[in-house]
N, C-alpha and C positions, 0 to 999 in steps of 0.2 A: 508231485505237487508243483503247481505253477505259482511263481511269485507275481502277485498283482501290485503294480505301482499306481497309486492314485494321483492323477494330475489335475489340478484345479484350473479354472478358466484363465486366471492370471498367468499361471505357468505355461499354458498353452499359447497364449498371446505373446509372452516373452520368447518362447522357443521359435514361434514363427517369425517374430521380428529379428532374432539373431540369425536365423537361417537365411532370410531374405537380405539381411544386411551383409552377410559373408559373400553371397552371390553378387550383390550389387558392388561391393568393394572390389572384387576381382575384375568385374567388368569395367568399373569406373576408372581404376588405375591402369588397367592393361589395354583397353580398347577404345578409349574416348580421347586420347591425346591428339590434337590437331596436327595435320601434316606439316612437317618442317619446311617444305618448299615455299611457304607463304610468309616466312620470316619468323623472327623470335616472338613477336608481339602476341599471336594467338596462343603460343605455348605459355607465355607469362600469364596471360589472362586465365588460361586453364589452370595453372598452378594456384592462383589467387582464389579462384572459385572453388577448387577442390579443397584447399586448406580451410576455408570459411565453412564449407559444407560439413567437413568432418569434425571440425571443432564444435559446431552445433550438435552433431550427433553424439559427441563426447559429453557435452553438457546434459543432454537428455539421458544418456546412459547412467551418469552419476545420480541424477534424480531418481530414475526407476530403481536403481540398486538400493538407494537409501530408503525409498518408498517400501520396497519389499522386505527390508530389514529394520523397519522403524519399530521403536519401542513404545509401548503403551504406558503413559505416565498417569498415575493416580495419586491423589492427594493424601499424604500420610495422616494418620489419626494420632494427634499428640496430646490430646486433653487440653485443659484450660490453664495449665501452669507454665506454659512455654511460650508465652506471647510477650516479648520484650518491648522496650520503647522504640518507637518508629518516628524518624523525621520525614516529613513530607515536603519535597521542594517543588514549588510551582514556578516555572521560568517565564519571564515576560520581558519585553523590551519596548513594544509600542502598541500592544493590543489594547482594545477599548475596555474601559472600566466595567461595563455591564457584562462583557464576556467573562472576565476574570472573576466577578462576583459569584457567578454560577459555579465555576470551578472551585473556588475557595469554599463555598457552602457545602459542596458535595464532599470535598476533603474532610471538612469538619464533621460531617455526618456519617462517616464510615463506621461500621460496626466494629467493636473490639471489646474484649472482656473488661478493659479499663481504659476509657477514652481519654483519661488524663495522661496516658502514655503516648498519645498522638500529638506531635509537635509540628504544626504547620508553618512553613516559611514561604513568604512571597519574595522571590529572588528577582528583584527589579534591576535589569541592566540598562534601563532608560533614566533611572534616577528621578522619577516623576513624583512630585508632591502629592498628586491625587492618588497614587498607589500607596504611599505612606498612610494617607488618611483612610484609604479603603482597608488596609491591614489593621489599623487601629479600631475602625468601626466594627470590623468582623472578628476582632479579638484574636489575631494571629501575629506572628513575628514578621518583621520587615527587614530585608537585607538589601543594601545597595552599595556597590564597591565604586571607588574613585577611578580605579584603573580598569578599563573595559577591554583589555587584551584577551585574545583567544576565545572571544565569543561565548557560546553556551558552555563550552568546556571550562573556561575561565570563571564563568558565573557559578557553575557547580563546584569547582575547586574552592572558590571563596566560601561558599555556603558550607562546604565540608569542614573547614577549619573553624567555623562559627557555630557548629552544632556537635552533638556527641552521641546520638542514639546508635545502637549496634546495626539497625536496619534503616534503609533510606528508599522511600518511594518517590519517584520522579514523574512529573506530569507537565505536558505542554499547557500553554495558557488556555486552550480550548477544550482540553480533555477532562471531562467530568467523570471521576471514578464512581462506580456503583457501590452500594452499601456494603457488599461482601468482599470488596477488593482485598483487603488485608486478610480477612478470614480464609480466603482461598489461595493466598500466596505465602503468608508467613510460615505455615507448617512445613513446607519444604526445607526452610532454613533450620528449623529445629530438629528435623529428622536426619540431616546430613550437614556436617560442619564444613564440607567442601563446596557446598552450593554457593556460587558467587552472585548469580542473579537469576530471577525468574521473569521471563518476558511474556506479557499478555498481548493480545491483538490490539492493533490500533483500528478501532471500529468507527464508522462515520454514520451519523443519523440523518444526514442529508444525502441526496443523490449526488454521485460524482459527475464530472463533466460528460463522461461517456454514457452514463445512464440517462441524463436528461437531454442529451444531444441526439438521441435516437428515437424519436416519437414513433409509436406503433410497435416498438420492440420491448418486451418484458425482460429487463436485465436484472435479475434478482440479486446478483452479487456485485459488490463494489470491486473495482479493479484491483484493489490491494488484498481482497479476501483470499485469493489464491496463495499469496505469500504467507499470510499469517495463519490460515486455516489448514494448509496443506504442506507447503515447503518447510516452514519452521518445524512442524511436527516431525518430519522425516529426519531431522538433524539431532534429535534427542539421543539416539542410540550411538552416534559417533562423537557426541559432545562438541558439535560444531554450530550450535544455535547462535543466530545472529542477535547481538544486542542492538535493539532498534531505537532505544532512547525512551520516549514517553511510554507511560503505562508499565513501568518496570519497577521491581523491588530489588535492591542491591544490598550486599553485605559490606558494611563499612570497612571491616578489617581487610577484606579482599581488594577493595579499591585502594586503600592506603598501602597495601603490599605492592601495588604497581605504580605507586606515586601519584595517584589521582586519575581523573579522566585524562585520557591521551590528548594532547594538544598538537597543533601543526597540521590538522587535516580538516576538511570540511564535514567529515562524518566521524566526529569523535566518538560516537557510540559504537560504531562498527569496529574502529581500531581498538577500543577498550575491551570489547568482548573477545577479540583475538588475544590480546595481552593477558587477559584473565585466564583463558584456557591454555595459553602457554605455561602459566604458572601452576597448572593443574586444577584450577577451580572448574566447577561444573556450571553450565548454563542450561536452564530448563525453559522449554516453550509449552505453554498450555493453551488450549483452544477456547477456554471459557472467555466470552466478551465481558470484561470487567470495567470498561471505561468507554464513553462516547464522545466524539469530537467532530470537527468540521473538516471536510476535504478542501483542497484548493478550490476557490469559488469561480475562477475564471481561467481561461487558457494561459494567459501570461504568468499567473501565479503557478500553474501546473508546470510550465516549462522551466520557470526559475527553480522550482523544487527539484525536478528531475535532473537538471543540469548540475546542481549541487550534489545530489546523490551520486551521479555518474563520476564526477570529478573526485568526490570525496572517497569513493570506494576504490578507485585507482590509486589515489594518494595513499590510502590505508594499506593497500597491498605492498607498495613500496616501503612505506615507513615501518610496518611491522616485520617485514622480511620473513613472512610466514613460511615460505617455501624452503628457507634455510634453517628453520627451527628444528632443534634436536629433540624438543619435547612434544611437538605436535605429531600425531600419527599420520600415516599416508592418507587414511579416510578423511581426517580433518583437513589436510592440505588440499585434497581433491575437492572437498565441499567449498572451501573458501576460494579455490581456483574457479569453480563453477559460478559462484556468487559474483566474482569480480568480472569474469569474462562475459557475463550477461550483459554488462554495460557497454560492450562492443557490439551489441546487436544492431545498432544503428549503421555500423559499417557493413555488417552482413546483409542488412535489408537493402542498402544502397546498391551493393554488388548484385543482389538478386534482381533488383530493378533494371540495372544498366546492362547486364549480360545479354539479354535478348535484343536490346536496342543496338549493341555493337554489331551484331550480325545483320539486322535489318537495315541500319542506316549507314554503316561503315564497312560492311562485308567482312567483319572480323568474327570468325567462328571460334567460340570459346571452348567447344567440345565437339568431337566428331561422333555422331550417332544417327541412327535411323529410327523412325517412328515406332517400328515393331520392337526395337531394343528398349526404348523407353517403356513401352507397355509391358514388356517381359521382365526387365530388370529394375526399373525405378518405381513404377506404379504399385507393385505388391508391397514394397518397403514403405512407401508413402502412406498407403492405406493402414498398415500396421502402426505407423507413428501416430496417425490421427486417432486411432483407437487407443493407443497407449496414453496419449496426452489427456484424452477425455476420461478414461477409466482411472488412471493413477492420479488425477487431480480431483478425485471424489466428485466428478461431474460439475465442478466449479468453473473450469476453464476448458476451452476447446482450442485447437490449432488455429481455427478461423479467427477467434478473438485475439489470440496471441499475435497473429500477423497484423491485425488492425491496430492494436496498441503499439507495436513496434513501428509500423509504418507512420503513425501519427506523430510519434516522438523523433523519428529519424533525422529530419533536416536540422533540428535544434539541438540534439545531443551530439551529433557527429563532429561539429567544430570543437566542442568542448572536449571530447574524447581524444581528438587528434592533437589538441594542444597539450593535454596531460601526457600523451604518449611521448611527445618531444620535450617534456619538461617545463612547459609554460603553466605554472600553477596559479590558480585563483586562491587567494588567501583571505579575502573578505567573505563573511558569512551573510548570505542573503536570507532574511527571514520570510517564510511563506506567508503571504497576507490571507487572513480569514474573511476579508470583506470582498464582495463582488464588485469589480471595477465597472464604471459606467461604460456604455457602449462606445466604442471608438472605431469608426470605419477604417481609419488609416492603419491602425494596429491589426485589425482583422485582415485587411488586404496584405499587409506585410507578412503575416502568418501563412496566408494562402499562396503567396507567390511561388515558393519552391514546389509546392504540389501542383500548381497550375502548369508550370514548366515541365515538370516530369510527366504529367498527364497528357500534355500536348505532344511530347516526344513519344510517349507510349502509343497514343492514337495515331501518330504518324507512322510509327512502326507497324501497327496493325494494318494501316492502309497499304504499306509496302508488301506485307505478307499476302494481303488479298490480291494485289496486283501481280506478284510473282506466281501465285497459284493460278491466276488466269492465264498469264502469258505462257508458263511452262506446262500448263494443263496437267499438273501433278498435285497430289494431295498430301505430300510428305511434310507440308508446313502446318498441318492442322493442329499438332500439339503445341507448336510455337504460338500459333494464333490463340489457343486456349490459355497458355501461360501469360501472354500479353493482356488478355482479356481479364484474367484474374487480377493482375497488377493494376490495371486501370480501375477495377472495382475497389481495391484497397485504397488507392489514391483518391477516388471519388468520395469514399467513406470518410477518409481523413479530412477532407474539405467540409463534409457535412458536420463533423464533430466540431471543427473550428467555428463554423458559422453558428451551429447550434449552441455552443458554449456561451455565446454572447446573449442568449435569451435569459430572462429573469429566473433566478432560482427561487422556486416557490417554497414557502414555509411548509415543512413536513407535518403531516397530520397522522397521529397514531390511531390505530383501530382499537379504541378503548370503549367498550360497552359496559357501563356501570350505572347502577342507580345512584342518583345524587339529589340534592334539594336546591331549590332556588327561591330567593325571596326578592321581589321587585321593590324598589324604593317606594312605589305607590301603594304597596300592600303591607299588611301587618304579619302574615303567616308565610312560612315556607311551603312550597309545593313540591311534590315528587316529580322528578324527570329522569330520563335515561339517556345517557350520552351515546352517540354513535361514533364520534371521533374527537380527539383532543390534541392540541398543539401548543407551542410556546405562547402564541399570541391569540388563539381562538379555541372555542369549544363549540361542538355541534351536537344538537339533541333532536330526537324524533318528536319530543313534546315541547310545545311552545305556544305563546300567545302574542300575537303581533301588537298587542296593546302595551307590552312591557317596554321599558326604556333602559333602566340600569338598575343594578342591585348587587346581591351577594350570592355567590355560588358556594354551597357547603359540600366539600368533598371529603368522604371518609378516608382516613389515613391513621393507622394504629400508632405510628411513631409521633404524630403531631399532638400538641397540647389539646386535651379534651377529645382526642380521637377524630378531629376534623380539621380541615383547612378551610378557613373562610376567606374567599377570593373576590376582590372587587371586580365586576364585569359590566360591560355595556352591551345591551342587546342591539343587534343590527337588524336582522330580518330572517324569517323562515328558519328559526331554530339555531341561528348562529349568534354567539356572544363573542365580543372582542375582550381579551384579557388585558387589563391595565398593567403594562410592563414599565411604565414611566418611573415607578418607584421601585426599581429593581433591587434595592437594598433592603426592602422590607421583608421580614421573615416569611410572611404568608406567600409572597411571589416566589421566593427561593424554595419554600416548602413544596410549592406546586411543581416547579421545575424538577425538583428532586423526586417527586411523585411520578412524573412523566417518565423519567429515565430509569426508574427502579421497578417498572412494571414487569 
């Protein structure tokens, strides 16, 4: 009797990748070292390139291992008797009132067996009178401290001592929770007393900079979807889920057990998650999108945000001393190592850009190889890596887009990362603006400058390759030519993103096709219409009369008084109405926004 072992497609791909990796490693370490007769510089460059390359492979290996061993998380059924009081913290410092009004309304409307057990706090670190008035108007609690130390962490810790519920939900100023946020997160805490936090995705209802900067390309996924929908889910089985801040439910006793949110880093949430897991608390990541917010609206805001994340994660690694922890497992340490080493990708990307230039422009060979060796040893491994990234990212991310994202951020993260490596810490917390800055040609030119320089050097290197190929009448430079051509494409795409990010971010329209009623101010009766799209500031319908001017849209909504939302609108043209958002504190407008984001 023969034993049959079933091997699925994922296992075949992993086995092929490991096989080609072993062959590549032997060749890379044994046969590619530059000749020593040209001095130590080529060997030093070879060592740097090799270390960077294999650290990247280690990061990929950790992800693939966790993906293959990920645990499926399902919400426990706890009945209706285990829903305790919940404090809801909304953090603000300088965000506009109309933005916060939508978040506050959504927090107040969350479903719960007893809504009197939901206690909403507007945690204002800007100390603005307008925020106090907003809280009073919307009947929620207002907190403002006199001492503004430790930024968001300090704001949280102040709210912690001013409140008392056993569970705490936290939201950034722009993040509007969906109606079922609490109903889909609270059960995890009731089922397991060691659960310290449940992290839900940070989802954005507007296109991010990459999505709107690439006309003609349909990018269905936000750049952050890969992290929240894939990477976070792989960390459940090893209890190394990253606490990402907003859209999170926390256990008060767990936070108090570690002395409050960790201070002294720019990513207080990341540090806090590690400290909770060092204490044995469980962090859970779920895929359900339970809140919607805004991405950085211009390139400057994106750079500011990613600089803070990069510095903060490196700071957190040093502060938490996770590698020396006796309570964290090897898997947890490896996952946190991979999460922190990711922020060194700007250094990796620069090395990959500069390596071929050194040979073309300075005659410094960073590795010794022939074209046939690249084709035999490197290409099969690279093809497997492309397939691994695509398959194990649930087709959300490709190696192509990973390289574009990393290239675009490279010149701006690199100085910050180097400063953190040598102990030059940034202590001020830069808040990410949710407004799109006006076009500024000087800032755009400043952002483009490093890419233009690198692109010129890459094109010059390409010219040198063509010249050498012609002079030497040899074709062994063809792979170097292809490598430089790919790098130039990434650099050109980064320029395209920067230029495109300055374009106006259009208001999103949601594909909502629903029967509704409209009554024009010039008429006595409502008429039936059917919408084709709806947005925060506009409604489109296939049914219209160009004689209409302004009136009331009657939108069916079970949770609204009388089962309808009566919304003031102004008719523009060809079935398009403008929604009157000037009175953003009125319940009918807030009910409409709530309707849009809970479809």
